[in-house]
Backbone as CSV, one residue per row, in Angstrom:
resi,resn,N_x,N_y,N_z,CA_x,CA_y,CA_z,C_x,C_y,C_z
1,MET,0.885,-1.226,0.011,-0.016,0.062,0.018,0.837,1.228,0.043
2,VAL,0.680,2.048,-0.910,1.471,3.286,-1.129,0.633,4.417,-0.591
3,LEU,1.257,5.231,0.270,0.644,6.440,0.837,1.391,7.650,0.332
4,SER,0.662,8.490,-0.391,1.341,9.677,-0.865,1.216,10.708,0.221
5,LEU,2.141,11.736,0.105,2.083,12.852,1.084,0.832,13.680,0.977
6,ARG,0.249,13.782,-0.249,-0.999,14.442,-0.396,-2.113,13.791,0.327
7,LYS,-2.138,12.486,0.248,-3.261,11.692,0.841,-3.118,11.808,2.383
8,ILE,-1.940,11.686,2.896,-1.663,11.864,4.354,-2.066,13.188,4.787
9,LYS,-1.669,14.197,3.957,-2.000,15.629,4.311,-3.570,15.813,4.333
10,ARG,-4.218,15.273,3.438,-5.674,15.374,3.279,-6.419,14.777,4.488
11,ILE,-5.908,13.597,4.853,-6.527,12.827,5.937,-6.213,13.560,7.246
12,SER,-5.049,14.026,7.464,-4.732,14.691,8.690,-5.476,16.023,8.786
13,LEU,-5.605,16.717,7.649,-6.421,17.970,7.626,-7.888,17.700,8.100
14,PHE,-8.404,16.615,7.468,-9.746,16.223,7.758,-9.979,16.016,9.279
15,PHE,-9.025,15.161,9.906,-9.180,14.896,11.313,-8.973,16.122,12.141
16,CYS,-8.027,16.985,11.788,-7.766,18.172,12.582,-8.985,19.068,12.478
17,LEU,-9.638,19.273,11.351,-10.794,20.087,11.278,-11.955,19.460,11.967
18,PHE,-12.119,18.141,11.880,-13.184,17.493,12.598,-13.096,17.689,14.064
19,PHE,-11.912,17.496,14.652,-11.810,17.719,16.129,-11.871,19.107,16.506
20,LEU,-11.468,20.078,15.626,-11.634,21.534,15.921,-13.091,21.846,15.992
21,PHE,-13.860,21.422,15.000,-15.309,21.700,14.985,-16.058,21.019,16.124
22,LEU,-15.582,19.809,16.500,-16.161,19.087,17.581,-15.907,19.851,18.909
23,PHE,-14.677,20.275,19.078,-14.324,21.101,20.230,-15.197,22.333,20.390
24,ILE,-15.387,23.032,19.226,-16.135,24.291,19.223,-17.619,23.970,19.529
25,LEU,-18.115,22.899,19.014,-19.480,22.486,19.275,-19.743,22.171,20.781
26,VAL,-18.808,21.462,21.372,-18.847,21.142,22.765,-18.802,22.494,23.685
27,GLN,-17.902,23.419,23.263,-17.837,24.611,23.990,-19.116,25.328,23.897
28,LEU,-19.769,25.395,22.644,-20.998,26.068,22.581,-22.167,25.489,23.384
29,PHE,-22.172,24.216,23.478,-23.131,23.509,24.323,-22.928,23.833,25.794
30,GLN,-21.678,23.810,26.257,-21.379,24.228,27.631,-21.785,25.714,27.884
31,LEU,-21.483,26.546,26.904,-21.916,28.028,27.049,-23.448,28.131,27.192
32,PHE,-24.211,27.380,26.336,-25.674,27.514,26.361,-26.169,26.847,27.646
33,SER,-25.563,25.845,28.097,-26.085,25.246,29.318,-25.865,26.155,30.530
34,ASN,-24.788,26.969,30.476,-24.680,27.936,31.537,-25.582,29.164,31.365
35,VAL,-25.907,29.519,30.223,-26.797,30.700,29.945,-28.221,30.255,30.156
36,PHE,-28.631,29.045,29.804,-30.034,28.568,29.996,-29.932,27.337,30.908
37,PRO,-29.922,27.487,32.253,-29.820,26.369,33.065,-31.131,25.549,33.127
38,LEU,-31.083,24.314,33.367,-32.275,23.461,33.431,-33.006,23.798,34.735
39,ARG,-34.323,23.893,34.679,-35.044,24.015,35.869,-35.582,22.709,36.414
40,SER,-35.697,22.776,37.663,-36.291,21.467,38.328,-37.802,21.315,37.859
41,PRO,-38.207,20.163,37.432,-39.582,19.960,37.061,-40.524,20.075,38.259
42,TYR,-39.959,19.936,39.505,-40.812,19.882,40.729,-40.955,21.275,41.376
43,GLN,-40.353,22.268,40.853,-40.408,23.613,41.524,-41.749,24.194,41.347
44,LYS,-42.138,25.124,42.227,-43.429,25.733,42.084,-43.483,26.712,40.841
45,PRO,-44.548,26.685,40.118,-44.564,27.559,38.983,-44.731,28.986,39.381
46,TYR,-44.274,29.882,38.555,-44.323,31.336,38.820,-45.039,31.994,37.744
47,GLY,-45.500,33.261,37.890,-46.179,33.933,36.841,-47.630,33.642,36.841
48,ASN,-48.178,33.546,35.669,-49.601,33.348,35.497,-49.933,31.856,35.310
49,ALA,-49.245,30.957,35.921,-49.446,29.531,35.857,-50.729,29.156,36.600
50,VAL,-51.407,28.212,36.069,-52.658,27.716,36.617,-52.448,26.314,37.116
51,LYS,-52.935,26.076,38.331,-52.880,24.719,38.917,-53.853,23.836,38.149
52,VAL,-53.421,22.765,37.638,-54.232,21.850,36.843,-55.071,20.904,37.751
53,SER,-54.604,20.556,38.813,-55.237,19.546,39.568,-56.377,20.027,40.422
54,THR,-56.735,21.305,40.318,-57.790,21.874,41.137,-59.193,21.536,40.548
55,ASN,-60.109,21.462,41.427,-61.478,21.075,40.967,-62.415,22.245,41.018
56,GLU,-61.854,23.456,41.343,-62.748,24.650,41.488,-63.424,24.955,40.123
57,ALA,-62.746,24.790,39.050,-63.335,25.184,37.719,-64.372,24.162,37.345
58,MET,-64.197,22.919,37.869,-65.084,21.816,37.459,-66.245,21.639,38.439
59,GLU,-66.394,22.441,39.454,-67.440,22.292,40.473,-68.894,22.224,39.869
60,PRO,-69.111,23.162,38.942,-70.532,23.050,38.416,-70.772,21.729,37.584
61,ILE,-69.819,21.278,36.996,-69.911,20.089,36.157,-69.897,18.806,36.954
62,LEU,-68.907,18.738,37.829,-68.664,17.544,38.637,-69.120,17.732,39.967
63,SER,-70.195,17.134,40.425,-70.650,17.156,41.826,-70.128,15.992,42.562
64,PRO,-69.955,16.108,43.871,-69.564,14.983,44.658,-70.460,13.801,44.609
65,LYS,-71.653,13.927,44.182,-72.634,12.877,44.245,-72.497,11.903,42.943
66,MET,-71.704,12.370,42.000,-71.596,11.692,40.725,-70.839,10.352,40.925
67,SER,-71.293,9.307,40.228,-70.522,8.013,40.252,-69.385,8.110,39.404
68,TRP,-68.529,7.060,39.431,-67.318,7.069,38.629,-67.704,6.927,37.218
69,LEU,-68.778,6.268,36.818,-69.171,6.156,35.456,-69.683,7.563,34.854
70,ASP,-70.361,8.377,35.734,-70.783,9.687,35.230,-69.606,10.566,35.061
71,ARG,-68.606,10.448,35.858,-67.318,11.258,35.798,-66.610,10.848,34.505
72,LEU,-66.590,9.571,34.182,-65.918,9.045,32.987,-66.628,9.614,31.686
73,VAL,-67.936,9.692,31.733,-68.769,10.126,30.571,-68.521,11.637,30.434
74,VAL,-68.364,12.337,31.520,-68.063,13.782,31.427,-66.646,13.952,30.911
75,PHE,-65.693,13.156,31.368,-64.263,13.199,30.931,-64.231,12.991,29.406
76,TYR,-64.815,11.926,28.897,-64.800,11.729,27.463,-65.665,12.692,26.658
77,GLY,-66.696,13.178,27.260,-67.554,14.216,26.578,-66.895,15.538,26.362
78,MET,-65.935,15.875,27.362,-65.263,17.156,27.232,-64.098,17.008,26.301
79,GLY,-63.649,15.786,26.006,-62.613,15.624,25.099,-61.228,15.734,25.750
80,GLU,-61.119,15.503,26.994,-59.802,15.587,27.656,-59.163,14.288,27.753
């Protein structure tokens, strides 16, 4: 197998550029992870967030006297 200097130069240039761009990409990911930190999914919401598990909005529709079958019918009837 004969390796020319041009072929070696091309292959080495490819690997050098590949690792350079890989390094730049990793640095950008680290930068963005510091700028936009992940929030805990269990922290209390802030702003105009609405609590989903409350039954206050459903009080007129769902009375405590309803059976589980009636609640199921309302659930599928509302499309949720």
